[in-house]
C-alpha positions in Angstrom: -116.8 1.8 161.8 -118.4 -1.0 163.9 -115.0 -2.3 164.9 -114.2 1.2 166.3 -117.5 1.3 168.2 -116.7 -2.1 169.7 -113.5 -0.7 171.0 -115.4 2.0 172.8 -117.7 -0.6 174.3 -114.7 -2.5 175.5 -113.6 0.6 177.4 -117.1 0.9 178.9 -116.9 -2.7 180.0 -113.4 -2.3 181.5 -114.3 1.0 183.3 -117.7 -0.2 184.5 -119.6 2.4 182.5 -123.2 2.2 181.2 -122.6 4.9 178.5 -120.0 7.2 177.0 -120.7 10.7 175.7 -118.4 11.7 172.9 -118.1 15.4 172.1 -114.6 15.7 170.5 -115.3 16.2 166.7 -112.2 14.3 165.8 -113.4 11.3 167.8 -116.9 11.7 166.4 -115.5 11.6 162.9 -113.4 8.5 163.8 -116.5 6.7 165.1 -119.2 7.8 162.6 -117.4 9.3 159.5 -119.3 12.6 160.1 -117.3 15.6 158.8 -119.6 18.5 160.0 -118.8 20.9 162.8 -121.4 20.0 165.4 -122.5 16.7 166.8 -122.5 14.5 169.9 -122.5 10.7 170.3 -123.9 8.6 173.1 -122.9 4.9 173.1 -124.5 2.5 175.5 -124.0 -1.3 175.5 -127.0 -1.5 173.1 -127.5 1.8 171.4 -125.5 4.0 169.0 -127.1 7.5 169.1 -125.9 10.4 167.0 -127.1 13.9 167.8 -126.8 17.0 165.6 -128.6 20.2 164.7 -130.8 21.1 161.8 -128.0 22.3 159.6 -126.7 18.8 159.2 -129.9 16.7 158.6 -128.9 15.8 155.0 -125.2 15.5 155.6 -125.6 13.2 158.6 -127.9 10.9 156.6 -125.3 10.7 153.8 -122.2 10.2 156.0 -123.2 8.5 159.2 -123.6 4.7 159.4 -124.5 2.4 162.3 -126.1 5.2 164.4 -129.6 6.3 165.0 -129.6 10.0 164.0 -131.5 12.5 166.2 -131.8 16.1 165.3 -132.3 18.7 168.0 -133.3 22.4 167.9 -131.7 24.0 170.9 -130.1 22.2 173.9 -128.1 19.1 172.9 -127.4 17.9 176.4 -131.1 18.1 177.3 -132.0 16.1 174.3 -129.4 13.5 175.1 -130.6 13.2 178.7 -134.1 12.7 177.4 -133.0 9.9 175.1 -131.5 8.1 178.0 -134.7 8.3 180.2 -136.0 4.9 181.1 -132.7 3.2 180.4 -130.6 1.7 183.2 -127.9 4.2 182.9 -126.1 5.2 186.1 -122.4 5.7 185.2 -121.5 7.9 182.1 -118.1 8.6 180.7 -117.4 12.0 179.2 -114.5 13.7 177.5 -113.1 16.0 180.2 -110.5 17.7 178.0 -113.1 18.9 175.6 -116.0 20.3 177.6 -115.9 23.8 178.9 -116.8 24.5 182.5 -120.2 25.9 181.5 -120.9 22.8 179.4 -119.9 20.5 182.3 -122.3 22.4 184.5 -125.1 21.7 182.0 -124.1 18.1 181.9 -124.4 18.0 185.7 -127.7 19.7 185.5 -129.3 17.2 183.1 -127.5 14.1 184.4 -127.9 15.0 188.1 -128.9 11.5 189.0 -126.0 10.0 187.1 -122.3 9.6 188.0 -119.9 11.2 185.5 -116.4 9.8 184.9 -113.6 11.4 182.8 -112.5 9.1 179.9 -110.7 11.4 177.5 -107.4 9.6 177.5 -109.1 6.3 176.9 -111.1 7.5 173.9 -108.2 9.4 172.3 -105.9 6.4 172.8 -108.1 4.3 170.5 -106.9 6.4 167.5 -103.2 5.7 168.2 -103.3 2.4 166.3 -104.3 3.0 162.7 -106.2 0.6 160.4 -105.4 0.0 156.7 -107.7 2.7 155.5 -106.2 5.3 157.8 -102.7 4.4 156.7 -103.8 4.7 153.1 -105.1 8.3 153.7 -102.0 9.3 155.7 -99.8 8.0 152.9 -101.7 9.9 150.3 -101.2 13.1 152.4 -97.5 12.3 152.5 -97.3 11.8 148.7 -99.1 15.2 148.0 -96.8 17.1 150.4 -93.6 15.5 149.0 -94.6 16.2 145.4 -95.2 19.8 146.3 -91.9 20.2 148.1 -89.9 18.7 145.2 -91.4 21.4 143.0 -90.6 24.1 145.5 -87.0 22.9 145.6 -86.6 24.2 142.1 -87.2 27.8 143.5 -84.8 27.5 146.4 -81.8 29.7 145.9 -80.0 32.7 147.4 -82.3 35.7 147.3 -85.6 33.7 147.6 -87.8 34.8 150.5 -89.0 32.3 153.2 -92.6 33.5 153.0 -92.7 33.2 149.2 -91.5 29.6 149.3 -94.0 28.7 152.0 -96.9 30.2 150.0 -95.7 28.4 146.8 -95.7 25.1 148.7 -99.2 25.7 150.0 -100.5 26.5 146.5 -98.8 23.4 145.0 -100.2 21.2 147.7 -103.7 22.5 147.1 -103.3 22.0 143.3 -102.1 18.4 144.0 -105.2 17.5 146.0 -104.6 18.6 149.5 -107.7 19.4 151.5 -105.8 21.9 153.6 -102.6 22.3 155.6 -101.7 19.9 158.4 -100.2 22.9 160.3 -98.7 26.3 159.4 -95.9 25.6 156.9 -92.4 26.4 158.2 -89.6 27.7 156.0 -86.8 29.2 158.1 -83.3 30.1 157.0 -80.0 31.2 158.6 -80.5 32.3 162.2 -84.2 31.9 161.8 -83.8 28.1 161.6 -82.9 28.1 165.3 -86.6 29.0 166.0 -88.1 25.7 166.7 -91.6 26.7 165.5 -91.0 30.0 163.9 -93.0 31.5 161.1 -91.7 32.3 157.6 -90.7 35.9 157.1 -89.6 38.2 154.3 -86.0 37.2 155.1 -84.0 36.3 152.0 -82.1 33.1 151.9 -78.3 33.6 151.7 -75.3 31.5 150.8 -74.2 29.4 153.7 -77.6 29.3 155.3 -79.3 26.2 156.8 -82.9 26.1 155.5 -85.3 24.2 157.8 -88.7 23.2 156.2 -91.5 21.6 158.3 -94.5 20.8 156.1 -97.6 18.7 155.9 -100.9 18.2 154.1 -104.4 16.9 154.8 -106.2 14.3 152.7 -109.7 13.3 153.6 -109.1 14.4 157.2 -105.8 12.7 157.7 -102.5 14.5 158.0 -98.8 14.2 157.2 -95.8 15.7 158.9 -92.2 15.9 157.8 -89.1 18.1 158.2 -86.1 18.4 156.0 -83.1 20.7 156.4 -81.1 21.8 153.4 -77.8 23.6 153.1 -77.6 26.6 150.8 -74.2 26.6 149.1 -71.1 25.9 151.1 -72.0 25.5 154.8 -69.8 26.3 157.8 -68.2 23.2 159.4 -70.3 23.8 162.5 -73.5 23.5 160.5 -72.4 20.2 158.9 -71.4 18.9 162.3 -74.8 19.7 163.7 -76.6 18.1 160.8 -74.6 14.9 161.0 -75.3 14.8 164.8 -79.0 15.1 164.3 -79.1 12.5 161.5 -77.2 10.0 163.7 -79.6 10.7 166.5 -82.6 10.0 164.4 -81.1 6.7 163.3 -80.5 5.7 166.9 -84.1 6.6 167.8 -85.5 4.7 164.8 -83.5 1.6 165.7 -85.0 1.6 169.2 -88.6 1.5 167.9 -90.5 -1.8 167.8 -93.7 -3.2 169.5 -93.3 -3.7 173.2 -90.7 -1.0 173.7 -91.5 1.8 176.1 -92.7 5.0 174.3 -90.1 7.0 176.3 -87.0 4.9 175.2 -86.2 6.4 171.8 -86.2 10.0 173.3 -83.9 8.9 176.1 -81.5 7.4 173.6 -81.4 10.7 171.7 -81.0 12.7 174.9 -78.0 10.6 175.9 -76.4 10.9 172.5 -76.9 14.6 172.3 -75.5 15.1 175.7 -72.3 13.2 174.7 -71.9 15.7 171.8 -72.6 18.8 173.9 -76.2 19.4 172.8 -79.6 19.1 174.2 -83.0 17.8 173.0 -85.2 20.8 173.7 -88.5 19.3 172.6 -90.3 15.9 172.5 -88.9 13.4 170.1 -92.2 12.8 168.4 -96.0 12.5 168.5 -98.9 10.6 166.9 -100.4 11.9 163.7 -103.8 11.1 162.2 -106.9 13.1 162.3 -104.9 15.6 164.3 -101.4 16.7 163.9 -100.6 16.0 167.5 -102.5 13.0 168.9 -101.7 9.9 170.9 -99.1 8.6 171.5 -96.6 11.1 172.8 -93.0 10.1 172.2 -90.8 11.9 174.8 -88.5 10.9 177.6 -91.0 12.0 180.2 -92.5 8.7 181.4 -95.6 10.5 182.9 -96.3 12.0 179.4 -95.3 9.1 177.2 -97.0 6.3 179.0 -97.2 2.8 177.6 -95.4 1.0 174.8 -95.2 1.1 171.0 -97.8 -1.0 169.3 -98.0 -2.3 165.8 -100.0 0.2 163.7 -99.1 3.3 165.6 -98.1 6.2 163.4 -95.6 8.7 164.9 -93.1 11.3 164.0 -89.4 10.9 164.9 -87.9 14.4 164.8 -84.7 15.2 166.8 -83.4 18.7 166.4 -80.6 20.9 167.5 -81.0 24.7 167.6 -78.2 27.2 168.2 -79.3 30.7 168.9 -77.9 33.3 166.5 -76.5 30.6 164.3 -79.2 28.2 163.0 -80.9 24.9 163.6 -81.4 21.4 162.1 -84.4 19.2 162.5 -84.8 15.9 160.6 -88.3 14.4 160.8 -89.9 11.3 159.3 -93.4 9.9 159.7 -93.3 6.1 160.5 -95.7 3.3 161.2 -94.7 0.7 163.8 -94.6 -2.8 162.2 -94.4 -6.3 163.6 -90.6 -6.3 163.8 -89.8 -2.5 163.9 -91.0 0.3 161.8 -91.6 1.5 158.2 -91.1 5.0 157.0 -94.2 6.6 155.4 -92.2 9.6 154.3 -89.7 9.0 151.5 -87.5 12.2 151.0 -83.8 11.5 151.6 -82.4 12.7 154.9 -78.7 12.9 153.9 -77.4 16.4 153.9 -78.3 18.0 150.6 -76.7 21.2 149.4 -78.7 23.3 147.1 
């Protein structure tokens, strides 16, 4: 954890800040290992202060390392301001995408003699590059989810309902050790598979359907994310063409990923390829995955959104998709880690067209 704290202090030094207030619970977990639901962290160049309420006295003592723990009764920001009294603190960074307006007003009230600077994007970007322990936990989440899906495959056949298959996956994942779902599980068949983020329904799978499955688990806070698309029985030629187009696009995107490449490049490659085939990429190509299912970096063609370059240790999804209204859709998604010379897949399920 100390190496992560040092990264925050580097941000402070680069931005000319005397302290940073962390209120995002994901970032708090990242920095302190605390898994409760309420806490705040103040980091100065010399102090690591962890604040929480009375519910978490014991838990914080068991989980939190490298911080001086302070327990407050009512007003967290007032207590934090009091802890900084007498210190040479003039410029404080805060997570502007987390605080509500009313919380910001309280912050202004208690830090009225301080200058406040938004630093959300700097703090969140720290989590983009994963260390070995984070990779281990993500890989474990992947393994749990894949084992569950392979069992669910045995139940996939004409007449099975989308919702029943989704619930069965969720049960198996829990039985296999998942701490929860990375997101709402998606099982969509036939015309429903054209719904990019639709919800499983009571619709029964039919012969000739595409079946799009987007699934993921949580293990010790870290998440997995993967999408497979199966064919049920003999598919129309149009469905096979769409599948092969998406598969080829994913391969082109993966080939474009390596350290130093702009985050926007793989998506631009896919967009150009889809356009040549008469299709369109209607969503971002991918996103970071870790403590949150969508975190830094963003992998899209919009340079203002996907700023920066790929770095070794980044974990991202690569998930091109084509969706045809009133017909069906295909998405192929793998979770990868950027390596020194390219990438390595963390997901292992085959992505060749499989007919069930």
